[in-house]
N, C-alpha and C positions, 0 to 999 in steps of 0.2 A: 504494500500500500504506500503510495507516494506521500510526501510531506504535506501537500496541500489538502488531501483528503483527511489526513490525521488532524490537521488544524481545524478543519470544518467540523469533524466529529467531536473533538474535545471541546469545542466552543458551543456545540448545540446539544447533543444527546448525553454527553458525559460531563461530569463535573471536572473543573480544571484540577490537574494534579498538584500536589504540594511541590515546593521547590526541590528539584533534583529527582523527583519521582517520575517514573515512566509507566505508561499503560502497557499491559501485556497484549500480545496479538489476539488473545481470546476476547479481552475487553474491547479492543478496537473493532473486532469483527462483530461483536454484539452491538456496539454503538452504531456501526454502519448499517446493520439490519434495522435498528430502531429508527435511524434517519430515513431509510427508504420507506418505512411504514408511515412516518410522519409526512413525508413529501407526498406519498400516494393519497393519504387521507386529506391533506390540505388541498390537493388538486381536485379531488372528488368534491370536497366542500365548495370550492370555488365554482365548479361547473354547476352544482345544484343551486347555489345561491344566484348565480347569473341567470340560469333558466327560470328561477322563481321571480326574479326582477322583471324579465321580459313578459312572463305570463301575467303577472299582476298588472303591469303597465298596459298590456293589451286589454285586459278586463276593464281597466279604468277608461281608456281613451276610445276603445272600440265599441263599448257598450254603455257604461254607467254615466260618464260625464255628460254626454250630449243629451241624455234623457233625465238628468238630475236625480238618478236613483242613488241610494247610499247602501252601505253595508254596516255590520256591527263593528264594535271595537274602535281602535284608534283610526283605522281607515274610514270608518263610518263617520266619526267626528270630523275628520279632514274633509270628506265629501260634503257633509252637511254645511260646514262653515263656508266652503268654497261656493256652494249653491246660494247661500244667503248673502255673502259679502262680495263675491266675484274675485276674491283673492286667489291667485294661481295655486293650483293643487300642490305643485311641487314645493312651494314654500311651506304650506301647511303640513305636508308629510314630515318634513324635518322638524318644524316647530312643535307639533303635537307629540312626536315620538321622542324628542330630546330629553324630557324628564325621565322617560322610561329607560333610556340608555344609561343614564346615571344610576337609576334604581337597579338595573340589571348588573351594572358594575359592582354595586354594593352587595347584592345577594347571590349573583351567579358567577362573578369573577371577571377578570379583565379580558380574557380571551373571548368569552361570550359577548362582552360589551363591545370589544373591537370589531368582531364579526358583524354584530348587529348594526353598529354605527356605519360600517362600510356598506352593508346591505341596504340600509335606509337611504344613505346618500346616493347609492347607485340607483335605487328606485326613483328618487326625486329627479336625478339627472336624466334618467330614461323617460320619465313622464314629461319633463320639460323640453327635451330635445328631439326625441324620436317620434315621427309621425305614424299613426296607425289609422287605417280606414274606419269610418263609422259603419259597422257591419249591418245593423238593422235598427229600425225605429219601433218595431213591434214590442210592446211593453212586456209581454210574457217571455219572449225570447231574450230580451235584454236582461230581465231579472234572473233567468235561469243560467244563461251562458256567461253573463257578466260575473255572477257568483261563482260559476265553475272555474273560469280562468283566474279570478282573484283568489279563490280557495286553493287552487293548484299552486299558485305563486307563493302563498304563505306556507303551504305544506312543503314545497321544495326547499324553501329557505330554512325551515325547521330541520329537515333532513340534513342540511348542510351545517347545522349547529348555530343558527342565528334566527332572528325573527324580524319580519318587516311590519309587524303590528304589535305594539308594545303592551296591549291590554293584558296578555297572559302574564307578563312580568308583574304588572300591578296586581293582578288577581292572586299570584303566588305570595306577594308581599302582604296584601290585606288578609288573606286566609291565615297566615301565620300570626298576624296581630289580633284578628278578631275571632279566631277559632272556628271559622266556617270553612266549607269546601270551596275549592277553586271554581267549580262549576256554578255554585250559587252566586259568587261574586260576578262572574261573566254574565250571567242571566240578568242580574240587577243593572249592570252597566248598559246592557243592550236594551232593556226595557226603557231606561231613561232616554237613550238615543232615539229609539223609534217613536216614543211619545213626543219628543221635541220635533221630530220630522213631521209627525201628523199635525202638530200645531202650526208650525211655520210654513210648511210646504203644502201638503194636503193629505187627507186620510188615504186616498188612493195610492199616492207615491209611497207612503209609509207601509202600506200593505204589500205592494210590489217589492219594496226594499226588504221586507221580512222574508219574502221568497228568495231574494238575492242572498240574504244571510244564511238561510237554510241550505241553499245550493252550495255556498262556499264552505259551510261546516261539513257537509257530507263529502265534498271533494277533499277537504282537509283530512277527514277520517281515512279516506281511501289512499291518499298519497303517503302519509307518514305511518300508517298501519300501527297504531298505538296511541290513539288520541287520548286515552285515559290518562289522567294526570300523573299516575305512578306506574312504574313497571317493576314487577317482581322478577329477579334474575337468579337462576340456579346455575352453578358453575361446577363442573367436574373436571379436574385437572391433576396431573402428576406434580404440579408446582403450586399446590394449594396454599402453602404458607406465604409464598411470595405474593400471590394474588390477594390473600387475606390482608397482608400488610399494605398493599396498594390501595385496596378499598377503604381502609381506615385512614391511611396517611395522605393519599393523593386525592381520593374522592370525598373524604370527610364523612363517610357513611358507616353505620353499624353493619355488622355481618354476623350471621348465625352459622355455626358449623354443625352439620349432621354427620353421624357415623353411619356409613353404609357399606355395601359390598358390591364389587363388580360382578356382574352375572354372565359375562361373555368372555371367552378366551379360546385359545386354540384347542384345548382339550376340555373346555367347559368348566374349568376350575374357577372358584370365587376368590376374591381378594379384598381385604378391608381397605376402605378409602374414605377420606373426609369429603363431604359435599358442602359447598358454600352457598348461602342464600342471602341476598340483600335486596333492598327496595330503593329505587332511585327515581328521579323525575325523568320524563321522556327527553327533556333537553340535555340531560347528562348521559343519555344512552350512547351518543356518538363518542364521547370521551372514554367511557368505560370499555367499549369494544376496542378502541385503539390501545388502551393500556393493557388489556388482556392479550391482544395480539403481540404486543412487545414481549410479554413474558412467555406465552405459549400459543403459537398460532393455531394449534390443533385442539385447543381446549373445547370441551363440549359445553355449550351455553344454551340454556332454555329460558326464553322470556315470555311472560304472561302479563296480561293487563290486571291492574289493581285499581279498584274504583277510588279508594281514598285510604288514608292512614291516620292514626291517632297516636300521639306520643312517640317515644323513641328518638333516635338521632335524626330522623328524616326531617323533622321540623324544628328541632332544638339547635342544630348547628347550621351555620350559613352554608349555602350552596356554593360549590367551587366547580366552575365549568372549565 
């Protein structure tokens, strides 16, 4: 391995050695593998977030803007204010979401906040500079397909480890403070948004906008395949202790260790093994998969939806994305 790669690896995936200390070839090879995983992950995230930005922009300019329909959440607030004040939408996208970026930095970490800031800035830039055709003026088609493309955009951004609608970050924060579920907070926010739309715009537009929101929500469900606020993760690996320490120290999460037995082998023999179980938010799933892959790419991981949680480290410790 040449000196340039050694410098890159030691400055990125490995901690800098003490004065006079040198890394072994094994450590450098491990660091190189982790660097490749990170590059591949960030490239995938970039593609997903970029696709999400263009999908959401098409939903805005191809369907919703010209017909004054809105959506729920921060995007709905932006669309509503734009319809009432004629302020360009791209200014409002940044302005409305800016507090949520700082809130995301506080509760989800700097990597998540940076990705979200870049995603929201990219969305505002795309809405402000890229021309999309007005596809249709049929109210039903606008509400369904506008919601579809907007929901797909939000879902793709979430798959890339960011959000382009900051309402979920606010919902996570308020649920921790008030002791309610995230879903309840989102419903309350959207009821206020659609009630305001009915008062200032019209009841008909508010009703069509509710269809837009439902279409966006269902598309979001389909895109990210795990819309429930929490994900239960079961991990079976020969590197259980390393993964357990990673979940505690890197993810800031609690972990339960089950004693089990392997039931499959060349001659059918069983073998005792520890099984790890943890609960994380869906926004952390991207990071957890990356960290597990660093330790053991062939680890057996099972993920299932969890409606909500109470107590434990999931809500008592700050989220680290």
